[in-house]
C-alpha positions in Angstrom: -21.4 -9.7 -26.4 -18.6 -10.1 -28.9 -16.3 -13.1 -29.1 -13.7 -11.8 -26.7 -16.3 -11.0 -24.1 -17.9 -14.4 -24.4 -14.5 -16.2 -24.0 -13.7 -14.0 -21.0 -17.0 -14.8 -19.4 -16.4 -18.5 -19.9 -13.0 -18.2 -18.2 -14.5 -16.4 -15.2 -17.1 -19.1 -15.0 -14.5 -21.8 -15.0 -12.6 -20.1 -12.2 -15.8 -19.9 -10.1 -16.7 -23.5 -10.7 -13.2 -24.7 -9.9 -13.2 -22.9 -6.6 -16.6 -24.3 -5.7 -15.3 -27.8 -6.5 -12.4 -27.4 -4.2 -14.7 -26.1 -1.5 -16.8 -29.3 -1.6 -20.5 -29.5 -1.5 -22.8 -26.5 -1.6 -23.9 -27.3 1.9 -20.4 -26.5 3.2 -20.1 -22.8 3.2 -16.8 -22.6 5.2 -14.5 -20.1 3.4 -17.1 -19.0 0.9 -16.6 -15.3 1.6 -12.8 -15.7 1.3 -13.3 -17.5 -2.0 -15.4 -14.7 -3.4 -12.9 -12.2 -2.3 -10.1 -14.1 -4.0 -12.1 -14.2 -7.3 -12.6 -10.5 -7.1 -8.8 -9.9 -6.6 -8.1 -12.1 -9.6 -10.6 -10.2 -11.7 -9.1 -6.9 -10.7 -5.7 -8.1 -11.8 -7.1 -9.4 -15.1 -8.7 -6.0 -15.8 -5.5 -4.2 -14.9 -3.0 -6.3 -17.0 -4.8 -8.5 -19.6 -4.7 -7.7 -23.3 -8.3 -8.9 -23.4 -9.3 -6.3 -20.7 -12.1 -3.9 -21.8 -10.3 -1.1 -20.0 -8.4 1.5 -22.1 -4.7 2.0 -21.5 -5.6 5.3 -19.8 -8.0 3.5 -17.5 -5.5 0.8 -16.7 -3.0 3.4 -15.5 -5.2 4.5 -12.6 -7.4 1.4 -12.1 -7.2 -0.3 -8.7 -10.4 -2.2 -8.1 -14.0 -2.6 -9.1 -16.7 -1.6 -6.6 -18.6 -4.4 -5.0 -21.4 -5.0 -2.5 -20.2 -7.1 0.5 -20.5 -10.9 0.0 -23.7 -12.1 1.6 -24.6 -15.8 1.4 -28.3 -15.3 1.1 -27.7 -14.0 -2.4 -26.4 -17.5 -3.5 -29.8 -19.0 -4.4 -30.7 -22.6 -5.3 -33.7 -21.9 -7.6 -36.2 -24.3 -9.0 -35.4 -24.8 -12.6 -37.7 -25.7 -15.5 -35.8 -26.5 -18.7 -37.5 -25.5 -22.0 -38.8 -28.7 -23.7 -38.6 -27.2 -27.1 -36.0 -25.2 -29.1 -36.9 -21.6 -28.7 -34.7 -18.9 -30.3 -35.2 -15.3 -29.4 -33.5 -12.0 -30.4 -32.0 -9.9 -27.6 -31.2 -6.3 -28.3 -27.6 -5.1 -28.3 -26.3 -1.7 -27.2 -25.4 -0.7 -30.8 -29.0 -1.1 -31.9 -28.6 -4.6 -33.4 -30.0 -7.9 -32.1 -28.4 -11.2 -31.4 -30.0 -14.7 -31.2 -30.0 -16.7 -28.0 -31.7 -19.9 -27.0 -34.2 -19.8 -24.2 -32.8 -22.6 -22.1 -35.3 -22.5 -19.3 -36.7 -20.6 -16.3 -35.6 -20.2 -12.7 -38.0 -19.7 -9.8 -37.1 -18.6 -6.3 -37.9 -16.5 -3.3 -35.6 -13.6 -2.2 -36.2 -10.6 0.1 -39.8 -11.7 0.6 -40.6 -11.8 -3.2 -41.4 -14.7 -5.5 -39.1 -14.1 -8.5 -38.5 -15.6 -11.9 -35.6 -15.3 -14.4 -35.2 -16.6 -17.9 -32.0 -18.5 -18.5 -30.4 -18.2 -21.9 -27.7 -20.1 -23.8 -25.8 -19.0 -26.9 -27.1 -20.4 -30.1 -25.0 -23.2 -31.6 -23.0 -23.6 -28.4 -22.0 -27.1 -27.1 -20.6 -25.7 -23.9 -22.4 -25.6 -20.5 -22.3 -21.8 -20.5 -25.6 -20.4 -19.2 -26.4 -16.7 -19.1 -28.8 -14.5 -17.2 -28.9 -10.8 -18.0 -31.0 -8.9 -15.5 -32.1 -5.6 -14.0 -33.1 -5.0 -10.4 -34.2 -2.1 -8.3 -30.5 -1.0 -7.8 -30.1 -0.5 -11.6 -29.0 3.0 -12.6 -28.7 3.9 -8.9 -26.2 1.7 -7.1 -25.5 -0.6 -10.1 -25.0 -0.1 -13.8 -28.1 1.2 -15.6 -27.6 -1.2 -18.5 -28.2 -4.2 -16.1 -25.8 -6.9 -15.0 -25.1 -10.5 -15.9 -24.8 -13.7 -13.8 -23.8 -17.2 -14.9 -25.9 -19.9 -13.2 -25.0 -23.5 -12.7 -27.3 -26.5 -12.9 -27.1 -28.6 -9.8 -28.8 -31.8 -8.5 -32.5 -32.1 -7.7 -33.9 -30.1 -10.6 -32.4 -26.8 -9.4 -30.1 -24.2 -10.6 -27.6 -22.2 -8.5 -27.7 -18.4 -9.1 -25.0 -16.7 -7.1 -25.7 -13.0 -7.3 -22.4 -12.3 -5.4 -20.8 -13.0 -8.8 -23.1 -10.7 -10.7 -20.9 -8.6 -13.0 -21.2 -5.6 -15.3 -21.2 -5.9 -19.1 -18.0 -4.5 -20.6 -20.1 -1.5 -21.8 -20.1 -0.3 -18.2 -16.3 0.3 -18.5 -15.9 1.1 -22.2 -18.7 2.2 -24.5 -17.0 0.9 -27.6 -18.2 -2.6 -26.7 -21.5 -4.1 -27.8 -23.4 -5.8 -25.0 -26.7 -7.6 -24.7 -29.5 -5.6 -23.0 -31.5 -7.6 -20.4 -35.1 -8.3 -21.5 -37.8 -6.7 -19.4 -38.9 -10.2 -18.3 -35.7 -10.3 -16.3 -36.4 -7.1 -14.5 -36.5 -8.1 -10.8 -38.7 -6.0 -8.5 -36.2 -6.3 -5.6 -32.9 -4.8 -4.8 -30.0 -7.3 -5.4 -27.4 -5.9 -3.0 -24.7 -8.3 -4.3 -22.1 -8.4 -7.0 -20.6 -5.4 -8.8 -21.7 -1.8 -8.4 -21.4 1.1 -10.8 -17.7 1.4 -11.6 -16.4 4.5 -9.9 -13.5 5.0 -12.4 -15.8 5.6 -15.4 -17.0 9.1 -15.9 
């Protein structure tokens, strides 16, 4: 993920967090679907018009919307979180064949679709921000969703938990434009369930 991708990801995360704050506590789910739909509309507009968009000028001319699964609240998970008690730096493979260092921030544990699941949570090295990053595969990868996996940005919440909202799961920029360099999810984050939430394979890329 290059600098522009990283900044864009942070901006999307801030939008999501701000909307959650306006909504109130996580127990109050009134308007949740509408909020997710509003976020999607805003992202479509950014992709269509922003100079930071990964879309080519040719793609922008015909682009209308990303493809999404319907918003389903069961995919907003409050997982048990175990923070890493030591500094652990790992190298994650990048689509151009290089590697990039990330800090292993901790691990998330939860149940979904009848399965007990675990995901490793990463944080960029030398970052003082609260930005957390989970690259993952699931059983929809290369079928209904991008074969290179998807990303989700979790949020630490009270009670030793971390909120992972798969409805916000998004494609790396490589899914739209192969000139970008994107982290490849480690196999330890290969979920053995179908996550029918978030972005699908973009139908405007051929």
